[in-house]
C-alpha positions as a Markdown table, in Angstrom:
| # | Residue | x | y | z |
|---|---|---|---|---|
| 1 | Unk | -18.2 | -2.9 | -25.9 |
| 2 | Unk | -15.9 | -6.0 | -25.9 |
| 3 | Unk | -17.5 | -8.4 | -23.5 |
| 4 | Unk | -14.5 | -7.4 | -20.8 |
| 5 | Unk | -13.1 | -3.6 | -20.4 |
| 6 | Unk | -11.0 | -2.0 | -18.1 |
| 7 | Unk | -12.0 | 0.9 | -15.5 |
| 8 | Unk | -9.6 | 3.0 | -15.9 |
| 9 | Unk | -8.4 | 6.1 | -13.5 |
| 10 | Unk | -5.5 | 8.9 | -14.1 |
| 11 | Unk | -5.2 | 11.6 | -11.7 |
| 12 | Unk | -3.6 | 15.5 | -11.9 |
| 13 | Unk | 0.3 | 15.8 | -12.0 |
| 14 | Unk | 1.9 | 15.9 | -8.9 |
| 15 | Unk | 2.3 | 19.5 | -7.5 |
| 16 | Unk | -0.9 | 20.4 | -9.5 |
| 17 | Unk | -3.2 | 19.9 | -7.0 |
| 18 | Unk | -4.9 | 22.8 | -4.9 |
| 19 | Unk | -3.0 | 21.4 | -2.2 |
| 20 | Unk | -0.3 | 18.9 | -0.7 |
| 21 | Unk | -3.3 | 17.9 | 1.6 |
| 22 | Unk | -5.2 | 17.3 | -1.4 |
| 23 | Unk | -2.7 | 15.3 | -3.5 |
| 24 | Unk | -1.9 | 13.2 | -0.5 |
| 25 | Unk | -5.4 | 12.1 | 0.0 |
| 26 | Unk | -5.8 | 11.2 | -3.9 |
| 27 | Unk | -2.8 | 9.3 | -3.9 |
| 28 | Unk | -4.0 | 7.4 | -0.4 |
| 29 | Unk | -7.6 | 7.1 | -2.5 |
| 30 | Unk | -5.7 | 5.2 | -5.0 |
| 31 | Unk | -3.9 | 3.1 | -3.1 |
| 32 | Unk | -6.7 | 2.1 | -1.0 |
| 33 | Unk | -9.0 | 1.5 | -4.0 |
| 34 | Unk | -6.3 | -0.5 | -6.3 |
| 35 | Unk | -4.0 | -1.9 | -3.3 |
| 36 | Unk | -5.7 | -2.8 | -0.1 |
| 37 | Unk | -7.9 | -5.8 | 0.2 |
| 38 | Unk | -10.4 | -3.5 | 1.9 |
| 39 | Unk | -11.1 | -1.2 | -1.3 |
| 40 | Unk | -10.9 | -4.3 | -3.5 |
| 41 | Unk | -13.4 | -5.8 | -1.5 |
| 42 | Unk | -15.8 | -2.9 | -1.7 |
| 43 | Unk | -15.1 | -2.8 | -5.7 |
| 44 | Unk | -15.7 | -6.4 | -5.9 |
| 45 | Unk | -18.7 | -6.2 | -3.9 |
| 46 | Unk | -20.2 | -3.5 | -6.2 |
| 47 | Unk | -20.0 | -5.3 | -9.3 |
| 48 | Unk | -16.3 | -4.8 | -10.3 |
| 49 | Unk | -14.0 | -7.7 | -11.3 |
| 50 | Unk | -10.9 | -8.0 | -9.0 |
| 51 | Unk | -8.5 | -10.2 | -7.1 |
| 52 | Unk | -9.4 | -9.8 | -3.6 |
| 53 | Unk | -6.4 | -12.1 | -2.7 |
| 54 | Unk | -4.3 | -9.9 | -4.2 |
| 55 | Unk | -4.4 | -7.1 | -2.2 |
| 56 | Unk | -2.8 | -6.1 | 0.7 |
| 57 | Unk | -4.4 | -5.2 | 4.0 |
| 58 | Unk | -5.1 | -1.4 | 4.3 |
| 59 | Unk | -3.7 | -1.2 | 8.0 |
| 60 | Unk | -0.1 | -1.6 | 6.0 |
| 61 | Unk | -0.8 | 0.6 | 3.2 |
| 62 | Unk | -1.9 | 3.6 | 5.4 |
| 63 | Unk | 1.3 | 3.7 | 7.2 |
| 64 | Unk | 2.7 | 5.3 | 3.9 |
| 65 | Unk | 0.0 | 8.0 | 4.1 |
| 66 | Unk | -0.5 | 10.0 | 7.2 |
| 67 | Unk | -2.5 | 12.0 | 5.8 |
| 68 | Unk | -5.4 | 9.7 | 6.9 |
| 69 | Unk | -4.9 | 10.1 | 10.1 |
| 70 | Unk | -5.6 | 14.0 | 10.1 |
| 71 | Unk | -9.2 | 15.8 | 10.3 |
| 72 | Unk | -9.7 | 15.6 | 6.5 |
| 73 | Unk | -13.4 | 17.4 | 6.5 |
| 74 | Unk | -12.5 | 20.8 | 5.1 |
| 75 | Unk | -11.2 | 18.7 | 2.0 |
| 76 | Unk | -13.1 | 17.7 | -1.2 |
| 77 | Unk | -11.5 | 14.9 | -3.8 |
| 78 | Unk | -13.4 | 15.8 | -6.8 |
| 79 | Unk | -13.7 | 12.9 | -9.5 |
| 80 | Unk | -14.9 | 13.1 | -13.3 |
| 81 | Unk | -15.2 | 10.6 | -16.4 |
| 82 | Unk | -16.8 | 7.3 | -16.8 |
| 83 | Unk | -20.6 | 7.0 | -15.9 |
| 84 | Unk | -20.0 | 3.3 | -15.8 |
| 85 | Unk | -17.4 | 3.6 | -12.9 |
| 86 | Unk | -19.8 | 5.5 | -10.5 |
| 87 | Unk | -21.2 | 2.3 | -8.9 |
| 88 | Unk | -18.1 | 1.0 | -8.0 |
| 89 | Unk | -16.4 | 4.0 | -7.4 |
| 90 | Unk | -19.0 | 5.8 | -5.3 |
| 91 | Unk | -18.8 | 2.6 | -3.2 |
| 92 | Unk | -15.2 | 3.0 | -2.7 |
| 93 | Unk | -15.3 | 6.8 | -1.6 |
| 94 | Unk | -17.9 | 6.2 | 0.6 |
| 95 | Unk | -16.0 | 3.3 | 2.4 |
| 96 | Unk | -12.9 | 5.1 | 2.4 |
| 97 | Unk | -14.0 | 8.8 | 4.1 |
| 98 | Unk | -14.1 | 7.6 | 7.7 |
| 99 | Unk | -10.9 | 6.3 | 7.1 |
| 100 | Unk | -9.0 | 9.0 | 5.9 |
| 101 | Unk | -10.6 | 12.0 | 8.3 |
| 102 | Unk | -13.9 | 12.0 | 6.9 |
| 103 | Unk | -13.4 | 14.2 | 3.7 |
| 104 | Unk | -16.1 | 15.1 | 1.3 |
| 105 | Unk | -16.6 | 14.2 | -2.5 |
| 106 | Unk | -17.8 | 15.7 | -5.7 |
| 107 | Unk | -18.7 | 12.7 | -8.1 |
| 108 | Unk | -18.8 | 14.5 | -11.4 |
| 109 | Unk | -19.0 | 11.5 | -13.8 |
| 110 | Unk | -20.6 | 12.6 | -17.5 |
| 111 | Unk | -18.8 | 10.1 | -19.9 |
| 112 | Unk | -15.0 | 8.4 | -20.7 |
| 113 | Unk | -13.9 | 11.3 | -22.8 |
| 114 | Unk | -14.4 | 14.0 | -19.5 |
| 115 | Unk | -11.9 | 12.2 | -17.2 |
| 116 | Unk | -8.7 | 12.8 | -18.7 |
| 117 | Unk | -10.1 | 16.3 | -20.2 |
| 118 | Unk | -10.7 | 17.7 | -16.6 |
| 119 | Unk | -7.3 | 16.1 | -14.6 |
| 120 | Unk | -4.8 | 16.4 | -17.4 |
| 121 | Unk | -6.5 | 18.1 | -20.6 |
| 122 | Unk | -8.1 | 21.4 | -21.9 |
| 123 | Unk | -10.6 | 21.4 | -18.9 |
| 124 | Unk | -8.2 | 21.0 | -15.9 |
| 125 | Unk | -8.4 | 24.2 | -15.0 |
| 126 | Unk | -12.0 | 24.9 | -15.9 |
| 127 | Unk | -15.2 | 24.8 | -13.8 |
| 128 | Unk | -15.1 | 21.3 | -13.7 |
| 129 | Unk | -12.1 | 20.3 | -12.7 |
| 130 | Unk | -11.4 | 17.0 | -10.9 |
| 131 | Unk | -8.4 | 15.5 | -9.2 |
| 132 | Unk | -9.4 | 11.7 | -10.1 |
| 133 | Unk | -10.8 | 11.2 | -13.7 |
| 134 | Unk | -11.9 | 7.7 | -15.1 |
| 135 | Unk | -12.9 | 5.9 | -18.3 |
| 136 | Unk | -14.2 | 2.8 | -19.0 |
| 137 | Unk | -11.8 | 1.8 | -21.3 |
| 138 | Unk | -7.8 | 2.7 | -21.9 |
| 139 | Unk | -7.0 | 6.3 | -22.3 |
| 140 | Unk | -6.5 | 6.6 | -26.1 |
| 141 | Unk | -2.9 | 7.7 | -27.2 |
| 142 | Unk | -4.0 | 11.4 | -27.5 |
| 143 | Unk | -4.8 | 11.0 | -23.8 |
| 144 | Unk | -1.6 | 11.0 | -22.4 |
| 145 | Unk | -1.3 | 10.0 | -18.7 |
| 146 | Unk | 2.3 | 10.1 | -18.6 |
| 147 | Unk | 2.7 | 12.8 | -16.5 |
| 148 | Unk | -0.2 | 11.9 | -13.7 |
| 149 | Unk | 0.9 | 11.4 | -10.2 |
| 150 | Unk | -0.7 | 8.3 | -10.8 |
| 151 | Unk | -2.6 | 6.3 | -13.4 |
| 152 | Unk | -3.7 | 2.6 | -14.3 |
| 153 | Unk | -6.5 | 0.5 | -14.2 |
| 154 | Unk | -8.5 | -0.3 | -10.9 |
| 155 | Unk | -10.9 | -3.3 | -11.9 |
| 156 | Unk | -12.1 | -5.1 | -14.8 |
| 157 | Unk | -16.0 | -4.7 | -15.8 |
| 158 | Unk | -17.6 | -7.5 | -18.3 |
| 159 | Unk | -20.7 | -7.5 | -20.3 |
| 160 | Unk | -22.4 | -11.0 | -19.9 |
| 161 | Unk | -24.4 | -12.7 | -22.3 |
| 162 | Unk | -27.1 | -14.9 | -20.8 |
| 163 | Unk | -29.3 | -17.4 | -22.9 |
| 164 | Unk | -32.4 | -19.0 | -20.8 |
| 165 | Unk | -31.5 | -22.4 | -19.8 |
| 166 | Unk | -34.6 | -23.8 | -21.6 |
| 167 | Unk | -33.0 | -22.8 | -25.2 |
| 168 | Unk | -31.6 | -25.8 | -25.9 |
| 169 | Unk | -30.8 | -25.1 | -29.5 |
| 170 | Unk | -28.3 | -22.3 | -28.4 |
| 171 | Unk | -24.8 | -24.0 | -27.2 |
| 172 | Unk | -22.5 | -22.0 | -28.5 |
| 173 | Unk | -22.3 | -18.3 | -29.9 |
| 174 | Unk | -19.7 | -16.2 | -31.5 |
| 175 | Unk | -19.1 | -12.9 | -31.0 |
| 176 | Unk | -20.5 | -12.1 | -34.4 |
| 177 | Unk | -23.7 | -13.7 | -33.1 |
| 178 | Unk | -23.9 | -11.8 | -30.1 |
| 179 | Unk | -23.3 | -8.4 | -32.1 |
| 180 | Unk | -26.0 | -9.1 | -34.5 |
| 181 | Unk | -28.6 | -9.9 | -32.1 |
| 182 | Unk | -27.4 | -6.8 | -30.1 |
| 183 | Unk | -27.5 | -4.9 | -33.6 |
| 184 | Unk | -31.1 | -6.3 | -34.1 |
| 185 | Unk | -30.0 | -8.3 | -37.4 |
| 186 | Unk | -30.7 | -11.8 | -35.9 |
| 187 | Unk | -34.1 | -11.7 | -34.3 |
| 188 | Unk | -34.4 | -15.3 | -34.5 |
| 189 | Unk | -32.9 | -18.3 | -32.8 |
| 190 | Unk | -33.1 | -20.1 | -35.6 |
| 191 | Unk | -30.9 | -17.9 | -37.5 |
| 192 | Unk | -27.7 | -18.5 | -35.3 |
| 193 | Unk | -25.5 | -21.3 | -37.1 |
């Protein structure tokens, strides 16, 4: 991994959800998670990197999503893809449930490669199909998300390198130094130039 990576999402195509209600609910959830102050706060509090101040209050955004004012307890939103997004995604979904008619969730996070396949790709109509797919990377060129109802990045994830403060010999590590340490090639601080 690089030291920062995107947490990307994509949805099924417009009109390809099991119902209009499910499509509307998925769109509302994405708007909440990506654009609302409240959704961004939840993502930030769960470890994602996002600019909360650039968000819009949910009360303003929800006007665009009348589905959230209905009883949605019979609906289940299904997610698939990256395991790395699980903590931020689960927190965002759980915070949105009471704001959107108490819908249910089915999270099936098995890896970034599955996010696209299960909403727009070869498995979109299979047993593990999903409404929203996630990747802890950009979607690849062969994962064409142009047909999605919506897709984008909802936050960034970072890998942070920390050196014990008592280690006065290391003041600046290059990307190559860090890679060498994690690959097991560099085993002593004295070997860092």
